[in-house]
CHARMM internal coordinates of N, CA and C (Angstrom, degrees):
IC EDIT
DIST 1 N 1 CA 1.4341
DIST 1 CA 1 C 1.5232
ANGL 1 N 1 CA 1 C 110.76
DIST 1 C 2 N 1.3170
ANGL 1 CA 1 C 2 N 116.98
DIHE 1 N 1 CA 1 C 2 N -47.75
DIST 2 N 2 CA 1.4595
ANGL 1 C 2 N 2 CA 120.19
DIHE 1 CA 1 C 2 N 2 CA -179.48
DIST 2 CA 2 C 1.5225
ANGL 2 N 2 CA 2 C 109.65
DIHE 1 C 2 N 2 CA 2 C -64.50
DIST 2 C 3 N 1.3245
ANGL 2 CA 2 C 3 N 117.00
DIHE 2 N 2 CA 2 C 3 N -36.30
DIST 3 N 3 CA 1.4647
ANGL 2 C 3 N 3 CA 119.88
DIHE 2 CA 2 C 3 N 3 CA 177.70
DIST 3 CA 3 C 1.5327
ANGL 3 N 3 CA 3 C 110.33
DIHE 2 C 3 N 3 CA 3 C -59.10
DIST 3 C 4 N 1.3242
ANGL 3 CA 3 C 4 N 117.04
DIHE 3 N 3 CA 3 C 4 N -40.79
DIST 4 N 4 CA 1.4771
ANGL 3 C 4 N 4 CA 120.33
DIHE 3 CA 3 C 4 N 4 CA 178.95
DIST 4 CA 4 C 1.5194
ANGL 4 N 4 CA 4 C 111.32
DIHE 3 C 4 N 4 CA 4 C -61.55
DIST 4 C 5 N 1.3048
ANGL 4 CA 4 C 5 N 116.33
DIHE 4 N 4 CA 4 C 5 N -34.73
DIST 5 N 5 CA 1.4756
ANGL 4 C 5 N 5 CA 120.46
DIHE 4 CA 4 C 5 N 5 CA -178.59
DIST 5 CA 5 C 1.5115
ANGL 5 N 5 CA 5 C 112.91
DIHE 4 C 5 N 5 CA 5 C -80.17
DIST 5 C 6 N 1.3299
ANGL 5 CA 5 C 6 N 116.47
DIHE 5 N 5 CA 5 C 6 N -34.12
DIST 6 N 6 CA 1.4670
ANGL 5 C 6 N 6 CA 119.74
DIHE 5 CA 5 C 6 N 6 CA -170.20
DIST 6 CA 6 C 1.5204
ANGL 6 N 6 CA 6 C 114.71
DIHE 5 C 6 N 6 CA 6 C -114.29
DIST 6 C 7 N 1.3339
ANGL 6 CA 6 C 7 N 116.59
DIHE 6 N 6 CA 6 C 7 N -22.70
DIST 7 N 7 CA 1.4543
ANGL 6 C 7 N 7 CA 119.82
DIHE 6 CA 6 C 7 N 7 CA -173.69
DIST 7 CA 7 C 1.5250
ANGL 7 N 7 CA 7 C 112.79
DIHE 6 C 7 N 7 CA 7 C 76.97
DIST 7 C 8 N 1.3225
ANGL 7 CA 7 C 8 N 116.69
DIHE 7 N 7 CA 7 C 8 N 10.63
DIST 8 N 8 CA 1.4676
ANGL 7 C 8 N 8 CA 121.94
DIHE 7 CA 7 C 8 N 8 CA -179.89
DIST 8 CA 8 C 1.5193
ANGL 8 N 8 CA 8 C 109.85
DIHE 7 C 8 N 8 CA 8 C -126.34
DIST 8 C 9 N 1.3482
ANGL 8 CA 8 C 9 N 115.99
DIHE 8 N 8 CA 8 C 9 N 146.67
DIST 9 N 9 CA 1.4548
ANGL 8 C 9 N 9 CA 121.38
DIHE 8 CA 8 C 9 N 9 CA 176.03
DIST 9 CA 9 C 1.5245
ANGL 9 N 9 CA 9 C 108.90
DIHE 8 C 9 N 9 CA 9 C -86.72
DIST 9 C 10 N 1.3142
ANGL 9 CA 9 C 10 N 116.32
DIHE 9 N 9 CA 9 C 10 N 143.33
DIST 10 N 10 CA 1.4552
ANGL 9 C 10 N 10 CA 122.93
DIHE 9 CA 9 C 10 N 10 CA 176.94
DIST 10 CA 10 C 1.5200
ANGL 10 N 10 CA 10 C 108.99
DIHE 9 C 10 N 10 CA 10 C -130.42
DIST 10 C 11 N 1.3259
ANGL 10 CA 10 C 11 N 116.05
DIHE 10 N 10 CA 10 C 11 N 156.16
DIST 11 N 11 CA 1.4616
ANGL 10 C 11 N 11 CA 121.05
DIHE 10 CA 10 C 11 N 11 CA 173.50
DIST 11 CA 11 C 1.5227
ANGL 11 N 11 CA 11 C 108.25
DIHE 10 C 11 N 11 CA 11 C -62.39
DIST 11 C 12 N 1.3228
ANGL 11 CA 11 C 12 N 116.91
DIHE 11 N 11 CA 11 C 12 N 154.64
DIST 12 N 12 CA 1.4699
ANGL 11 C 12 N 12 CA 121.22
DIHE 11 CA 11 C 12 N 12 CA -176.37
DIST 12 CA 12 C 1.5230
ANGL 12 N 12 CA 12 C 112.56
DIHE 11 C 12 N 12 CA 12 C -53.33
DIST 12 C 13 N 1.3185
ANGL 12 CA 12 C 13 N 117.40
DIHE 12 N 12 CA 12 C 13 N -49.02
DIST 13 N 13 CA 1.4701
ANGL 12 C 13 N 13 CA 119.89
DIHE 12 CA 12 C 13 N 13 CA -177.98
DIST 13 CA 13 C 1.5160
ANGL 13 N 13 CA 13 C 111.57
DIHE 12 C 13 N 13 CA 13 C -62.59
DIST 13 C 14 N 1.3263
ANGL 13 CA 13 C 14 N 117.16
DIHE 13 N 13 CA 13 C 14 N -41.28
DIST 14 N 14 CA 1.4667
ANGL 13 C 14 N 14 CA 120.89
DIHE 13 CA 13 C 14 N 14 CA 179.43
DIST 14 CA 14 C 1.5251
ANGL 14 N 14 CA 14 C 110.88
DIHE 13 C 14 N 14 CA 14 C -65.85
DIST 14 C 15 N 1.3166
ANGL 14 CA 14 C 15 N 116.85
DIHE 14 N 14 CA 14 C 15 N -44.71
DIST 15 N 15 CA 1.4663
ANGL 14 C 15 N 15 CA 120.76
DIHE 14 CA 14 C 15 N 15 CA 179.04
DIST 15 CA 15 C 1.5235
ANGL 15 N 15 CA 15 C 110.24
DIHE 14 C 15 N 15 CA 15 C -63.80
DIST 15 C 16 N 1.3241
ANGL 15 CA 15 C 16 N 116.63
DIHE 15 N 15 CA 15 C 16 N -42.70
DIST 16 N 16 CA 1.4631
ANGL 15 C 16 N 16 CA 120.43
DIHE 15 CA 15 C 16 N 16 CA 178.97
DIST 16 CA 16 C 1.5254
ANGL 16 N 16 CA 16 C 110.23
DIHE 15 C 16 N 16 CA 16 C -61.09
DIST 16 C 17 N 1.3074
ANGL 16 CA 16 C 17 N 117.20
DIHE 16 N 16 CA 16 C 17 N -42.19
DIST 17 N 17 CA 1.4647
ANGL 16 C 17 N 17 CA 120.92
DIHE 16 CA 16 C 17 N 17 CA 178.67
DIST 17 CA 17 C 1.5116
ANGL 17 N 17 CA 17 C 112.22
DIHE 16 C 17 N 17 CA 17 C -62.11
DIST 17 C 18 N 1.3240
ANGL 17 CA 17 C 18 N 117.07
DIHE 17 N 17 CA 17 C 18 N -39.12
DIST 18 N 18 CA 1.4640
ANGL 17 C 18 N 18 CA 120.71
DIHE 17 CA 17 C 18 N 18 CA 179.10
DIST 18 CA 18 C 1.5261
ANGL 18 N 18 CA 18 C 111.29
DIHE 17 C 18 N 18 CA 18 C -66.36
DIST 18 C 19 N 1.3269
ANGL 18 CA 18 C 19 N 116.41
DIHE 18 N 18 CA 18 C 19 N -44.40
DIST 19 N 19 CA 1.4631
ANGL 18 C 19 N 19 CA 119.49
DIHE 18 CA 18 C 19 N 19 CA -179.95
DIST 19 CA 19 C 1.5297
ANGL 19 N 19 CA 19 C 110.09
DIHE 18 C 19 N 19 CA 19 C -67.94
DIST 19 C 20 N 1.3167
ANGL 19 CA 19 C 20 N 117.71
DIHE 19 N 19 CA 19 C 20 N -42.39
DIST 20 N 20 CA 1.4652
ANGL 19 C 20 N 20 CA 120.85
DIHE 19 CA 19 C 20 N 20 CA 179.49
DIST 20 CA 20 C 1.5268
ANGL 20 N 20 CA 20 C 111.03
DIHE 19 C 20 N 20 CA 20 C -61.22
DIST 20 C 21 N 1.3183
ANGL 20 CA 20 C 21 N 116.82
DIHE 20 N 20 CA 20 C 21 N -38.09
DIST 21 N 21 CA 1.4685
ANGL 20 C 21 N 21 CA 120.32
DIHE 20 CA 20 C 21 N 21 CA 179.40
DIST 21 CA 21 C 1.5228
ANGL 21 N 21 CA 21 C 111.82
DIHE 20 C 21 N 21 CA 21 C -69.38
DIST 21 C 22 N 1.3181
ANGL 21 CA 21 C 22 N 116.57
DIHE 21 N 21 CA 21 C 22 N -34.42
DIST 22 N 22 CA 1.4634
ANGL 21 C 22 N 22 CA 120.72
DIHE 21 CA 21 C 22 N 22 CA -175.83
DIST 22 CA 22 C 1.5218
ANGL 22 N 22 CA 22 C 113.55
DIHE 21 C 22 N 22 CA 22 C -88.98
DIST 22 C 23 N 1.3118
ANGL 22 CA 22 C 23 N 117.43
DIHE 22 N 22 CA 22 C 23 N -25.04
DIST 23 N 23 CA 1.4668
ANGL 22 C 23 N 23 CA 121.67
DIHE 22 CA 22 C 23 N 23 CA -173.70
DIST 23 CA 23 C 1.5237
ANGL 23 N 23 CA 23 C 109.78
DIHE 22 C 23 N 23 CA 23 C -122.45
DIST 23 C 24 N 1.3087
ANGL 23 CA 23 C 24 N 115.95
DIHE 23 N 23 CA 23 C 24 N 83.90
DIST 24 N 24 CA 1.4636
ANGL 23 C 24 N 24 CA 122.18
DIHE 23 CA 23 C 24 N 24 CA -174.91
DIST 24 CA 24 C 1.5315
ANGL 24 N 24 CA 24 C 113.02
DIHE 23 C 24 N 24 CA 24 C -55.66
DIST 24 C 25 N 1.3177
ANGL 24 CA 24 C 25 N 116.34
DIHE 24 N 24 CA 24 C 25 N -35.61
DIST 25 N 25 CA 1.4753
ANGL 24 C 25 N 25 CA 120.76
DIHE 24 CA 24 C 25 N 25 CA -179.07
DIST 25 CA 25 C 1.5261
ANGL 25 N 25 CA 25 C 111.95
DIHE 24 C 25 N 25 CA 25 C -57.81
DIST 25 C 26 N 1.3251
ANGL 25 CA 25 C 26 N 116.38
DIHE 25 N 25 CA 25 C 26 N -35.73
DIST 26 N 26 CA 1.4636
ANGL 25 C 26 N 26 CA 120.97
DIHE 25 CA 25 C 26 N 26 CA -175.88
DIST 26 CA 26 C 1.5258
ANGL 26 N 26 CA 26 C 113.61
DIHE 25 C 26 N 26 CA 26 C -99.15
DIST 26 C 27 N 1.3235
ANGL 26 CA 26 C 27 N 117.59
DIHE 26 N 26 CA 26 C 27 N -1.47
DIST 27 N 27 CA 1.4644
ANGL 26 C 27 N 27 CA 120.76
DIHE 26 CA 26 C 27 N 27 CA -175.91
DIST 27 CA 27 C 1.5267
ANGL 27 N 27 CA 27 C 113.26
DIHE 26 C 27 N 27 CA 27 C -54.70
DIST 27 C 28 N 1.3393
ANGL 27 CA 27 C 28 N 120.62
DIHE 27 N 27 CA 27 C 28 N -49.18
DIST 28 N 28 CA 1.4733
ANGL 27 C 28 N 28 CA 118.79
DIHE 27 CA 27 C 28 N 28 CA -179.32
DIST 28 CA 28 C 1.5337
ANGL 28 N 28 CA 28 C 112.75
DIHE 27 C 28 N 28 CA 28 C -60.59
DIST 28 C 29 N 1.3102
ANGL 28 CA 28 C 29 N 117.02
DIHE 28 N 28 CA 28 C 29 N -40.05
DIST 29 N 29 CA 1.4648
ANGL 28 C 29 N 29 CA 120.61
DIHE 28 CA 28 C 29 N 29 CA 179.21
DIST 29 CA 29 C 1.5284
ANGL 29 N 29 CA 29 C 110.68
DIHE 28 C 29 N 29 CA 29 C -64.86
DIST 29 C 30 N 1.3121
ANGL 29 CA 29 C 30 N 116.95
DIHE 29 N 29 CA 29 C 30 N -45.44
DIST 30 N 30 CA 1.4693
ANGL 29 C 30 N 30 CA 120.83
DIHE 29 CA 29 C 30 N 30 CA -178.77
DIST 30 CA 30 C 1.5229
ANGL 30 N 30 CA 30 C 110.16
DIHE 29 C 30 N 30 CA 30 C -64.26
DIST 30 C 31 N 1.3106
ANGL 30 CA 30 C 31 N 116.95
DIHE 30 N 30 CA 30 C 31 N -43.29
DIST 31 N 31 CA 1.4680
ANGL 30 C 31 N 31 CA 119.65
DIHE 30 CA 30 C 31 N 31 CA 178.84
DIST 31 CA 31 C 1.5270
ANGL 31 N 31 CA 31 C 111.20
DIHE 30 C 31 N 31 CA 31 C -63.33
DIST 31 C 32 N 1.3348
ANGL 31 CA 31 C 32 N 117.19
DIHE 31 N 31 CA 31 C 32 N -39.02
DIST 32 N 32 CA 1.4667
ANGL 31 C 32 N 32 CA 120.16
DIHE 31 CA 31 C 32 N 32 CA 176.91
DIST 32 CA 32 C 1.5255
ANGL 32 N 32 CA 32 C 110.63
DIHE 31 C 32 N 32 CA 32 C -65.63
DIST 32 C 33 N 1.3335
ANGL 32 CA 32 C 33 N 116.85
DIHE 32 N 32 CA 32 C 33 N -38.83
DIST 33 N 33 CA 1.4641
ANGL 32 C 33 N 33 CA 120.59
DIHE 32 CA 32 C 33 N 33 CA 179.31
DIST 33 CA 33 C 1.5237
ANGL 33 N 33 CA 33 C 110.93
DIHE 32 C 33 N 33 CA 33 C -65.24
DIST 33 C 34 N 1.3228
ANGL 33 CA 33 C 34 N 117.52
DIHE 33 N 33 CA 33 C 34 N -40.09
DIST 34 N 34 CA 1.4698
ANGL 33 C 34 N 34 CA 120.50
DIHE 33 CA 33 C 34 N 34 CA 178.37
DIST 34 CA 34 C 1.5246
ANGL 34 N 34 CA 34 C 110.08
DIHE 33 C 34 N 34 CA 34 C -65.30
DIST 34 C 35 N 1.3305
ANGL 34 CA 34 C 35 N 117.12
DIHE 34 N 34 CA 34 C 35 N -42.49
DIST 35 N 35 CA 1.4768
ANGL 34 C 35 N 35 CA 119.48
DIHE 34 CA 34 C 35 N 35 CA 177.13
DIST 35 CA 35 C 1.5241
ANGL 35 N 35 CA 35 C 110.28
DIHE 34 C 35 N 35 CA 35 C -60.03
DIST 35 C 36 N 1.3106
ANGL 35 CA 35 C 36 N 117.10
DIHE 35 N 35 CA 35 C 36 N -42.02
DIST 36 N 36 CA 1.4589
ANGL 35 C 36 N 36 CA 120.75
DIHE 35 CA 35 C 36 N 36 CA 179.00
DIST 36 CA 36 C 1.5251
ANGL 36 N 36 CA 36 C 111.04
DIHE 35 C 36 N 36 CA 36 C -65.23
DIST 36 C 37 N 1.3396
ANGL 36 CA 36 C 37 N 116.56
DIHE 36 N 36 CA 36 C 37 N -41.69
DIST 37 N 37 CA 1.4633
ANGL 36 C 37 N 37 CA 122.46
DIHE 36 CA 36 C 37 N 37 CA -179.79
DIST 37 CA 37 C 1.5304
ANGL 37 N 37 CA 37 C 111.36
DIHE 36 C 37 N 37 CA 37 C -60.65
DIST 37 C 38 N 1.3197
ANGL 37 CA 37 C 38 N 116.95
DIHE 37 N 37 CA 37 C 38 N -31.44
DIST 38 N 38 CA 1.4602
ANGL 37 C 38 N 38 CA 121.21
DIHE 37 CA 37 C 38 N 38 CA -177.37
DIST 38 CA 38 C 1.5318
ANGL 38 N 38 CA 38 C 112.99
DIHE 37 C 38 N 38 CA 38 C -78.46
DIST 38 C 39 N 1.3127
ANGL 38 CA 38 C 39 N 116.77
DIHE 38 N 38 CA 38 C 39 N -10.98
DIST 39 N 39 CA 1.4667
ANGL 38 C 39 N 39 CA 121.46
DIHE 38 CA 38 C 39 N 39 CA -179.92
DIST 39 CA 39 C 1.5373
ANGL 39 N 39 CA 39 C 109.81
DIHE 38 C 39 N 39 CA 39 C -90.07
DIST 39 C 40 N 1.3241
ANGL 39 CA 39 C 40 N 117.08
DIHE 39 N 39 CA 39 C 40 N 161.02
DIST 40 N 40 CA 1.4593
ANGL 39 C 40 N 40 CA 118.79
DIHE 39 CA 39 C 40 N 40 CA 172.34
DIST 40 CA 40 C 1.5314
ANGL 40 N 40 CA 40 C 109.58
DIHE 39 C 40 N 40 CA 40 C -59.18
DIST 40 C 41 N 1.3003
ANGL 40 CA 40 C 41 N 116.91
DIHE 40 N 40 CA 40 C 41 N 147.38
DIST 41 N 41 CA 1.4734
ANGL 40 C 41 N 41 CA 121.41
DIHE 40 CA 40 C 41 N 41 CA -175.95
DIST 41 CA 41 C 1.5323
ANGL 41 N 41 CA 41 C 111.84
DIHE 40 C 41 N 41 CA 41 C -53.41
DIST 41 C 42 N 1.3217
ANGL 41 CA 41 C 42 N 117.06
DIHE 41 N 41 CA 41 C 42 N -40.07
DIST 42 N 42 CA 1.4643
ANGL 41 C 42 N 42 CA 120.47
DIHE 41 CA 41 C 42 N 42 CA -178.67
DIST 42 CA 42 C 1.5323
ANGL 42 N 42 CA 42 C 112.01
DIHE 41 C 42 N 42 CA 42 C -68.61
DIST 42 C 43 N 1.3268
ANGL 42 CA 42 C 43 N 117.43
DIHE 42 N 42 CA 42 C 43 N -16.95
DIST 43 N 43 CA 1.4645
ANGL 42 C 43 N 43 CA 121.45
DIHE 42 CA 42 C 43 N 43 CA -178.99
DIST 43 CA 43 C 1.5289
ANGL 43 N 43 CA 43 C 111.87
DIHE 42 C 43 N 43 CA 43 C -112.08
DIST 43 C 44 N 1.3218
ANGL 43 CA 43 C 44 N 116.12
DIHE 43 N 43 CA 43 C 44 N 20.19
DIST 44 N 44 CA 1.4705
ANGL 43 C 44 N 44 CA 120.05
DIHE 43 CA 43 C 44 N 44 CA -179.08
DIST 44 CA 44 C 1.5179
ANGL 44 N 44 CA 44 C 110.20
DIHE 43 C 44 N 44 CA 44 C -59.07
DIST 44 C 45 N 1.3138
ANGL 44 CA 44 C 45 N 115.40
DIHE 44 N 44 CA 44 C 45 N 145.93
DIST 45 N 45 CA 1.4550
ANGL 44 C 45 N 45 CA 121.26
DIHE 44 CA 44 C 45 N 45 CA 179.69
DIST 45 CA 45 C 1.5272
ANGL 45 N 45 CA 45 C 109.74
DIHE 44 C 45 N 45 CA 45 C -86.47
DIST 45 C 46 N 1.3225
ANGL 45 CA 45 C 46 N 117.69
DIHE 45 N 45 CA 45 C 46 N 141.77
DIST 46 N 46 CA 1.4635
ANGL 45 C 46 N 46 CA 119.22
DIHE 45 CA 45 C 46 N 46 CA 176.99
DIST 46 CA 46 C 1.5298
ANGL 46 N 46 CA 46 C 110.35
DIHE 45 C 46 N 46 CA 46 C -71.69
DIST 46 C 47 N 1.3152
ANGL 46 CA 46 C 47 N 115.51
DIHE 46 N 46 CA 46 C 47 N 145.00
DIST 47 N 47 CA 1.4625
ANGL 46 C 47 N 47 CA 121.45
DIHE 46 CA 46 C 47 N 47 CA 177.02
DIST 47 CA 47 C 1.5261
ANGL 47 N 47 CA 47 C 108.36
DIHE 46 C 47 N 47 CA 47 C -113.27
DIST 47 C 48 N 1.3222
ANGL 47 CA 47 C 48 N 117.72
DIHE 47 N 47 CA 47 C 48 N 148.30
DIST 48 N 48 CA 1.4655
ANGL 47 C 48 N 48 CA 120.61
DIHE 47 CA 47 C 48 N 48 CA -177.92
DIST 48 CA 48 C 1.5295
ANGL 48 N 48 CA 48 C 111.61
DIHE 47 C 48 N 48 CA 48 C -69.94
DIST 48 C 49 N 1.3328
ANGL 48 CA 48 C 49 N 115.35
DIHE 48 N 48 CA 48 C 49 N 116.69
DIST 49 N 49 CA 1.4609
ANGL 48 C 49 N 49 CA 121.41
DIHE 48 CA 48 C 49 N 49 CA -175.96
DIST 49 CA 49 C 1.5126
ANGL 49 N 49 CA 49 C 114.82
DIHE 48 C 49 N 49 CA 49 C -52.57
DIST 49 C 50 N 1.3297
ANGL 49 CA 49 C 50 N 119.92
DIHE 49 N 49 CA 49 C 50 N -48.24
DIST 50 N 50 CA 1.4657
ANGL 49 C 50 N 50 CA 119.47
DIHE 49 CA 49 C 50 N 50 CA -179.08
DIST 50 CA 50 C 1.5353
ANGL 50 N 50 CA 50 C 112.96
DIHE 49 C 50 N 50 CA 50 C -60.61
DIST 50 C 51 N 1.3294
ANGL 50 CA 50 C 51 N 116.77
DIHE 50 N 50 CA 50 C 51 N -38.75
DIST 51 N 51 CA 1.4609
ANGL 50 C 51 N 51 CA 119.66
DIHE 50 CA 50 C 51 N 51 CA 178.98
DIST 51 CA 51 C 1.5256
ANGL 51 N 51 CA 51 C 111.07
DIHE 50 C 51 N 51 CA 51 C -70.18
DIST 51 C 52 N 1.3192
ANGL 51 CA 51 C 52 N 116.75
DIHE 51 N 51 CA 51 C 52 N -37.94
DIST 52 N 52 CA 1.4695
ANGL 51 C 52 N 52 CA 120.09
DIHE 51 CA 51 C 52 N 52 CA 177.55
DIST 52 CA 52 C 1.5252
ANGL 52 N 52 CA 52 C 109.50
DIHE 51 C 52 N 52 CA 52 C -63.29
DIST 52 C 53 N 1.3339
ANGL 52 CA 52 C 53 N 117.10
DIHE 52 N 52 CA 52 C 53 N -44.76
DIST 53 N 53 CA 1.4762
ANGL 52 C 53 N 53 CA 119.84
DIHE 52 CA 52 C 53 N 53 CA 179.01
DIST 53 CA 53 C 1.5235
ANGL 53 N 53 CA 53 C 111.54
DIHE 52 C 53 N 53 CA 53 C -62.96
DIST 53 C 54 N 1.3217
ANGL 53 CA 53 C 54 N 118.11
DIHE 53 N 53 CA 53 C 54 N -39.79
DIST 54 N 54 CA 1.4652
ANGL 53 C 54 N 54 CA 121.28
DIHE 53 CA 53 C 54 N 54 CA 177.92
DIST 54 CA 54 C 1.5225
ANGL 54 N 54 CA 54 C 110.54
DIHE 53 C 54 N 54 CA 54 C -63.53
DIST 54 C 55 N 1.3274
ANGL 54 CA 54 C 55 N 116.52
DIHE 54 N 54 CA 54 C 55 N -42.28
DIST 55 N 55 CA 1.4669
ANGL 54 C 55 N 55 CA 120.32
DIHE 54 CA 54 C 55 N 55 CA 178.76
DIST 55 CA 55 C 1.5243
ANGL 55 N 55 CA 55 C 110.69
DIHE 54 C 55 N 55 CA 55 C -64.24
DIST 55 C 56 N 1.3167
ANGL 55 CA 55 C 56 N 117.13
DIHE 55 N 55 CA 55 C 56 N -45.82
DIST 56 N 56 CA 1.4621
ANGL 55 C 56 N 56 CA 120.22
DIHE 55 CA 55 C 56 N 56 CA -179.72
DIST 56 CA 56 C 1.5261
ANGL 56 N 56 CA 56 C 111.69
DIHE 55 C 56 N 56 CA 56 C -64.05
DIST 56 C 57 N 1.3116
ANGL 56 CA 56 C 57 N 117.82
DIHE 56 N 56 CA 56 C 57 N -36.21
DIST 57 N 57 CA 1.4668
ANGL 56 C 57 N 57 CA 120.85
DIHE 56 CA 56 C 57 N 57 CA 176.11
DIST 57 CA 57 C 1.5288
ANGL 57 N 57 CA 57 C 110.03
DIHE 56 C 57 N 57 CA 57 C -65.26
DIST 57 C 58 N 1.3094
ANGL 57 CA 57 C 58 N 116.74
DIHE 57 N 57 CA 57 C 58 N -40.69
DIST 58 N 58 CA 1.4653
ANGL 57 C 58 N 58 CA 121.49
DIHE 57 CA 57 C 58 N 58 CA 177.45
DIST 58 CA 58 C 1.5307
ANGL 58 N 58 CA 58 C 110.67
DIHE 57 C 58 N 58 CA 58 C -63.00
DIST 58 C 59 N 1.3425
ANGL 58 CA 58 C 59 N 116.56
DIHE 58 N 58 CA 58 C 59 N -45.25
DIST 59 N 59 CA 1.4683
ANGL 58 C 59 N 59 CA 120.79
DIHE 58 CA 58 C 59 N 59 CA 178.65
DIST 59 CA 59 C 1.5218
ANGL 59 N 59 CA 59 C 109.88
DIHE 58 C 59 N 59 CA 59 C -61.07
DIST 59 C 60 N 1.3168
ANGL 59 CA 59 C 60 N 116.57
DIHE 59 N 59 CA 59 C 60 N -46.68
DIST 60 N 60 CA 1.4672
ANGL 59 C 60 N 60 CA 119.94
DIHE 59 CA 59 C 60 N 60 CA -179.90
DIST 60 CA 60 C 1.5275
ANGL 60 N 60 CA 60 C 111.44
DIHE 59 C 60 N 60 CA 60 C -57.37
DIST 60 C 61 N 1.3143
ANGL 60 CA 60 C 61 N 116.53
DIHE 60 N 60 CA 60 C 61 N -43.97
DIST 61 N 61 CA 1.4629
ANGL 60 C 61 N 61 CA 120.10
DIHE 60 CA 60 C 61 N 61 CA 179.35
DIST 61 CA 61 C 1.5240
ANGL 61 N 61 CA 61 C 111.48
DIHE 60 C 61 N 61 CA 61 C -61.88
DIST 61 C 62 N 1.3309
ANGL 61 CA 61 C 62 N 117.92
DIHE 61 N 61 CA 61 C 62 N -41.04
DIST 62 N 62 CA 1.4656
ANGL 61 C 62 N 62 CA 120.66
DIHE 61 CA 61 C 62 N 62 CA 179.19
DIST 62 CA 62 C 1.5359
ANGL 62 N 62 CA 62 C 110.87
DIHE 61 C 62 N 62 CA 62 C -66.49
DIST 62 C 63 N 1.3308
ANGL 62 CA 62 C 63 N 116.93
DIHE 62 N 62 CA 62 C 63 N -40.32
DIST 63 N 63 CA 1.4704
ANGL 62 C 63 N 63 CA 120.69
DIHE 62 CA 62 C 63 N 63 CA 179.33
DIST 63 CA 63 C 1.5374
ANGL 63 N 63 CA 63 C 109.23
DIHE 62 C 63 N 63 CA 63 C -65.26
DIST 63 C 64 N 1.3284
ANGL 63 CA 63 C 64 N 117.41
DIHE 63 N 63 CA 63 C 64 N -44.32
DIST 64 N 64 CA 1.4521
ANGL 63 C 64 N 64 CA 119.96
DIHE 63 CA 63 C 64 N 64 CA 179.21
DIST 64 CA 64 C 1.5244
ANGL 64 N 64 CA 64 C 111.93
DIHE 63 C 64 N 64 CA 64 C -63.72
DIST 64 C 65 N 1.3317
ANGL 64 CA 64 C 65 N 117.55
DIHE 64 N 64 CA 64 C 65 N -38.37
DIST 65 N 65 CA 1.4619
ANGL 64 C 65 N 65 CA 120.72
DIHE 64 CA 64 C 65 N 65 CA 176.40
DIST 65 CA 65 C 1.5183
ANGL 65 N 65 CA 65 C 110.70
DIHE 64 C 65 N 65 CA 65 C -61.41
DIST 65 C 66 N 1.3331
ANGL 65 CA 65 C 66 N 116.51
DIHE 65 N 65 CA 65 C 66 N -45.02
DIST 66 N 66 CA 1.4617
ANGL 65 C 66 N 66 CA 120.36
DIHE 65 CA 65 C 66 N 66 CA 179.38
DIST 66 CA 66 C 1.5189
ANGL 66 N 66 CA 66 C 111.29
DIHE 65 C 66 N 66 CA 66 C -64.48
DIST 66 C 67 N 1.3184
ANGL 66 CA 66 C 67 N 117.37
DIHE 66 N 66 CA 66 C 67 N -41.21
DIST 67 N 67 CA 1.4613
ANGL 66 C 67 N 67 CA 121.01
DIHE 66 CA 66 C 67 N 67 CA 179.63
DIST 67 CA 67 C 1.5223
ANGL 67 N 67 CA 67 C 110.18
DIHE 66 C 67 N 67 CA 67 C -63.29
DIST 67 C 68 N 1.3247
ANGL 67 CA 67 C 68 N 116.73
DIHE 67 N 67 CA 67 C 68 N -42.85
DIST 68 N 68 CA 1.4615
ANGL 67 C 68 N 68 CA 120.64
DIHE 67 CA 67 C 68 N 68 CA 179.73
DIST 68 CA 68 C 1.5327
ANGL 68 N 68 CA 68 C 110.59
DIHE 67 C 68 N 68 CA 68 C -64.47
DIST 68 C 69 N 1.3221
ANGL 68 CA 68 C 69 N 115.96
DIHE 68 N 68 CA 68 C 69 N -40.87
DIST 69 N 69 CA 1.4696
ANGL 68 C 69 N 69 CA 120.04
DIHE 68 CA 68 C 69 N 69 CA 179.48
DIST 69 CA 69 C 1.5201
ANGL 69 N 69 CA 69 C 111.82
DIHE 68 C 69 N 69 CA 69 C -66.12
DIST 69 C 70 N 1.3252
ANGL 69 CA 69 C 70 N 116.02
DIHE 69 N 69 CA 69 C 70 N -30.47
DIST 70 N 70 CA 1.4646
ANGL 69 C 70 N 70 CA 120.64
DIHE 69 CA 69 C 70 N 70 CA -179.62
DIST 70 CA 70 C 1.5300
ANGL 70 N 70 CA 70 C 111.48
DIHE 69 C 70 N 70 CA 70 C -86.53
DIST 70 C 71 N 1.3371
ANGL 70 CA 70 C 71 N 115.73
DIHE 70 N 70 CA 70 C 71 N -5.00
DIST 71 N 71 CA 1.4665
ANGL 70 C 71 N 71 CA 119.13
DIHE 70 CA 70 C 71 N 71 CA 179.57
DIST 71 CA 71 C 1.5102
ANGL 71 N 71 CA 71 C 114.17
DIHE 70 C 71 N 71 CA 71 C 80.81
DIST 71 C 72 N 1.3126
ANGL 71 CA 71 C 72 N 116.62
DIHE 71 N 71 CA 71 C 72 N 20.28
DIST 72 N 72 CA 1.4715
ANGL 71 C 72 N 72 CA 119.63
DIHE 71 CA 71 C 72 N 72 CA -178.69
DIST 72 CA 72 C 1.5084
ANGL 72 N 72 CA 72 C 110.86
DIHE 71 C 72 N 72 CA 72 C -82.81
END
COOR INIT
IC SEED 1 N 1 CA 1 C
IC BUILD
């Protein structure tokens, strides 16, 4: 998502911070995902499925908008 906005790749934590700062609606989910990412895989925290699906749908829409604007 951040790549679509900036044209640059960022580390996961940095990209997550940028999206969380810009998209208040998704901030709690992103912060929970980062906390889970920082734990060992076997101790990952569960994330709320409906919120994850809403976020992924939002990301997909932004990527498709960028692709259309770029003529892809």
